C-alpha positions in Angstrom: 194.0 114.8 26.9 192.5 116.4 23.9 193.5 118.8 21.4 191.5 121.6 19.8 191.4 119.3 16.1 190.6 116.5 17.6 187.4 118.0 19.4 186.3 120.1 16.0 187.0 116.3 14.1 184.7 114.7 16.9 182.2 117.9 16.6 181.8 117.1 13.1 181.3 113.5 13.0 178.6 113.6 15.8 176.6 116.3 13.4 177.1 113.9 10.5 175.9 111.0 12.8 172.8 112.9 14.0 171.4 113.6 10.5 172.4 109.7 9.3 171.1 108.0 12.3 167.6 110.0 12.4 165.5 107.6 11.3 166.7 105.3 13.2 165.7 106.9 16.0 162.1 107.2 14.2 162.5 103.4 13.7 163.3 102.6 17.3 160.7 105.3 18.5 158.2 103.7 16.6 159.0 99.9 17.7 158.7 100.9 21.5 155.3 102.1 20.7 154.1 99.3 19.3 155.7 96.2 21.2 157.2 95.2 18.4 159.5 93.1 19.9 159.5 92.1 23.5 162.4 94.4 25.8 161.8 95.8 29.5 160.3 99.2 29.7 162.7 101.3 31.0 160.2 104.4 30.5 158.1 102.9 33.4 160.8 103.5 35.3 161.2 107.0 34.0 157.7 107.7 34.8 158.1 106.1 38.2 160.4 108.4 39.6 158.7 111.3 37.7 155.4 110.4 39.4 156.4 107.6 42.4 153.2 106.1 41.0 153.7 102.3 42.1 151.9 101.4 38.8 155.2 102.2 36.8 157.9 100.2 38.8 160.2 97.9 37.3 161.6 95.1 39.1 164.8 94.1 40.4 167.6 94.4 39.2 166.4 96.7 36.2 164.9 99.4 38.7 168.1 99.9 40.3 169.8 100.6 36.8 170.0 104.3 38.4 172.7 106.1 35.9 171.2 104.9 32.5 167.4 105.3 33.9 168.3 109.2 35.0 170.0 109.8 32.1 166.8 109.0 30.3 164.7 111.4 33.3 166.7 114.0 32.0 166.1 114.1 28.4 162.2 113.3 29.2 161.9 116.4 31.3 164.2 118.6 28.7 163.5 116.9 25.1 160.8 117.6 23.1 158.5 114.7 23.1 157.9 114.1 19.1 154.5 113.2 18.0 153.7 110.3 15.7 151.2 109.3 13.7 149.1 106.3 13.6 149.8 104.9 17.0 147.6 103.7 19.8 145.2 106.1 20.9 145.2 105.1 24.6 148.6 105.4 25.1 148.9 108.4 28.1 150.7 111.3 27.1 153.1 110.5 29.8 154.4 107.2 28.4 154.7 108.4 24.8 157.1 111.3 26.1 159.0 108.8 27.9 159.2 106.4 25.6 160.5 109.2 23.0 163.5 110.1 26.3 164.7 106.4 25.9 164.6 106.5 22.1 166.8 109.5 22.1 168.7 108.4 24.8 169.8 105.5 22.5 170.2 107.6 19.7 172.8 109.8 21.2 174.6 106.9 22.8 174.8 105.3 19.3 176.2 108.5 18.0 179.0 108.9 20.9 179.5 105.2 21.2 180.7 105.5 17.1 182.8 108.8 17.9 184.4 107.9 21.5 185.8 104.7 20.2 187.1 105.9 16.5 188.8 108.2 19.0 189.8 105.8 21.3 191.7 103.6 18.2 193.5 106.2 16.9 194.8 108.2 20.4 194.9 105.7 22.7 195.5 102.3 21.2 197.0 104.2 18.6 196.4 102.7 15.6 196.6 103.8 11.9 193.2 105.6 10.9 192.4 103.6 7.7 192.1 100.5 10.3 190.2 102.7 12.8 187.6 104.0 10.2 187.7 100.1 9.4 187.0 99.7 13.2 184.3 101.9 12.9 182.5 100.1 10.4 182.6 97.0 12.2 181.7 99.2 15.2 178.3 99.9 14.3 177.8 96.6 12.5 178.6 95.0 16.3 176.2 97.4 17.7 173.1 95.9 15.9 173.3 92.7 18.3 172.8 94.8 21.4 169.2 95.9 22.6 168.2 99.5 21.5 165.2 100.0 23.3 167.1 99.5 26.6 170.5 100.5 28.8 172.7 98.2 26.7 174.3 101.4 24.6 174.4 102.9 28.1 177.0 100.1 29.5 178.9 99.7 26.2 179.7 103.9 26.3 180.5 103.3 30.1 182.7 100.6 29.7 184.7 102.5 26.8 185.1 105.2 29.0 186.5 103.3 31.5 189.1 101.8 29.0 189.4 105.3 27.4 190.6 106.5 31.1 192.6 104.3 31.6 195.7 106.5 31.8 194.2 108.4 33.9 194.0 106.4 37.5 191.4 108.9 39.1 189.4 108.6 36.8 189.4 105.2 36.0 188.7 104.2 39.3 185.7 106.3 40.0 184.2 105.3 36.6 184.5 101.8 38.1 183.2 102.5 41.3 180.3 104.2 40.2 179.6 101.4 37.7 177.1 99.5 40.1 174.6 102.4 39.5 174.8 101.3 35.5 174.9 97.5 35.6 176.6 94.5 36.7 177.7 93.7 33.7 180.0 96.0 33.6 182.1 95.3 36.4 181.6 91.6 35.9 183.8 92.5 32.6 186.4 95.0 34.1 186.8 92.4 37.3 187.8 89.5 34.9 189.9 92.0 32.7 191.9 93.5 34.8 192.2 90.2 37.0 193.7 88.8 33.9 195.9 91.7 33.2 197.4 91.6 37.0 199.3 88.2 35.8 200.1 89.6 32.2 200.9 93.5 32.5 204.0 94.9 34.1 202.1 97.3 36.4 200.7 95.0 38.6 199.6 97.6 41.1 197.8 99.5 38.6 195.8 96.4 37.8 195.4 95.0 41.2 194.2 98.5 42.3 191.9 98.3 39.3 190.4 95.0 40.5 190.2 95.8 43.4 187.7 98.6 42.5 185.4 96.7 40.8 185.1 94.2 43.3 184.0 97.2 45.5 181.3 97.9 42.9 180.5 94.4 43.3 179.7 94.8 47.3 178.3 98.3 46.1 175.8 96.3 43.7 174.6 93.6 46.3 173.8 96.4 49.1 171.9 98.2 46.2 170.2 95.6 45.6 169.5 94.9 49.4 168.4 98.6 50.0 166.2 98.3 46.4 164.2 95.2 48.0 162.3 97.2 50.4 160.6 99.0 46.9 160.9 97.0 43.9 160.2 92.9 43.4 162.6 91.1 42.2 162.9 89.8 38.7 162.8 85.5 39.3 165.6 84.5 36.9 165.4 80.9 35.3 168.9 79.2 36.1 169.1 77.0 33.3 172.3 75.4 32.2 171.2 72.7 29.7 169.4 75.8 27.6 172.6 76.6 26.4 173.2 73.3 24.7 170.7 74.8 22.1 173.7 77.4 20.5 175.3 73.9 19.1 172.0 72.4 17.4 169.6 75.0 17.2 169.1 76.8 14.3 167.8 80.3 15.9 170.2 80.1 18.6 173.5 79.0 16.7 172.8 82.7 14.9 172.0 84.3 17.9 174.6 82.8 19.8 177.2 80.7 19.0 178.1 82.5 15.7 178.7 86.1 17.5 180.4 84.1 20.2 183.2 82.8 17.6 183.2 86.5 16.1 184.8 87.8 19.4 186.7 84.9 20.3 187.8 85.0 16.3 191.2 87.1 16.8 192.4 85.4 19.8 192.1 82.0 17.6 194.0 83.4 14.6 196.9 85.5 17.2 199.9 86.4 15.1 203.0 88.1 15.4 201.6 91.0 14.0 198.5 91.2 16.6 201.4 90.1 19.5 203.2 93.4 18.9 200.2 96.0 19.1 198.3 94.2 21.7 200.9 92.4 23.7 199.7 90.2 26.9 196.5 90.3 25.6 195.5 87.0 23.9 194.4 85.6 27.2 191.6 87.8 27.2 189.6 86.1 25.1 187.7 84.3 28.9 186.5 88.1 28.7 183.8 87.7 26.1 183.6 83.9 26.8 182.6 84.2 30.7 179.7 86.8 29.3 178.1 83.3 28.0 177.1 83.1 31.9 174.6 85.5 31.4 172.7 83.6 28.9 171.9 80.9 31.8 170.0 83.4 33.4 168.8 85.9 30.0 168.2 82.6 27.9 170.0 81.5 25.4 168.9 83.8 22.6 170.3 86.7 24.2 173.8 85.3 24.1 174.7 87.8 21.6 173.6 90.1 23.3 175.7 89.7 26.5 179.1 88.9 24.2 178.2 92.4 22.1 179.0 94.2 25.4 182.9 93.6 25.4 183.3 94.4 22.1 185.3 97.7 23.1 187.9 94.7 24.1 188.0 92.5 21.3 186.3 94.3 18.1 190.3 96.3 18.1 192.4 93.4 17.5 189.6 91.6 15.2 189.8 94.9 12.9 193.7 94.5 13.1 193.4 91.0 11.7 191.1 92.1 9.2 193.2 95.0 8.1 196.3 92.6 7.3 193.9 90.5 5.4 193.2 93.0 3.0 197.0 94.3 2.9 197.5 90.6 1.7 194.9 90.8 -0.7 196.0 94.2 -1.9 
């Protein structure tokens, strides 16, 4: 699949991004240690698996998002623990190093997302290089809506891998089946996406099997949650439909939910013949980002932008194509 030239370009870009975004890693690391904003302490779950001490346990479902946690756990074991100045001296060395591992993991995931998304645009979607580069810039901007203290970037990276390997049926099936070990958002997104493509694409058998794989991943996830109840408490969600209406009148909710949702839906609003040629039969897929509003009922309207952003590998290439058309008209 990869030509030698593609691999070399990917490695060069990775090196450039490692240098460019190093300070972002340092900022993330310090903000996590200082609890600058509320977030789920996945470093505690890393320490739980390292020490088996109950004091570090997270609640379900966060506690069983195993692939991201073990990714951070591996970094905790092998990566150097960078010391920062002027931090709380009461923090244990174990906690500091586990936090460092999560910060490094999110730093590496940012780089992987940017590089693989660019290659995905050029090699899989066959988009022109100028459009792919524009998409890369937008990708970095959109990623800012994701939480960079937890597992959001891992989820998006995993979703891009699924889309990247859609032409390799065995790999895509395996990735979808194991998505229950990452996050419920993945098989939720793939389930809706492949259900829609079953009706709109010619290769119905392929997308039916991909949809069924998403259903199996959901079943595995529910079994994992049931098993996890033997070891972890369950986080009590407050399902409040009325709070979602805040996105239409509350300033914070408008900027943090309604506007990002409109950005995600905009390429489908402004559909035209050129987009239809490049992304045939995909107009109905506006239902994917729209459906992620459901998670806002559970996680709060302020987090809706985060949830919608998880689906950007699906709609951002279309948005970029539309913006590229506008740029050409201006020229």
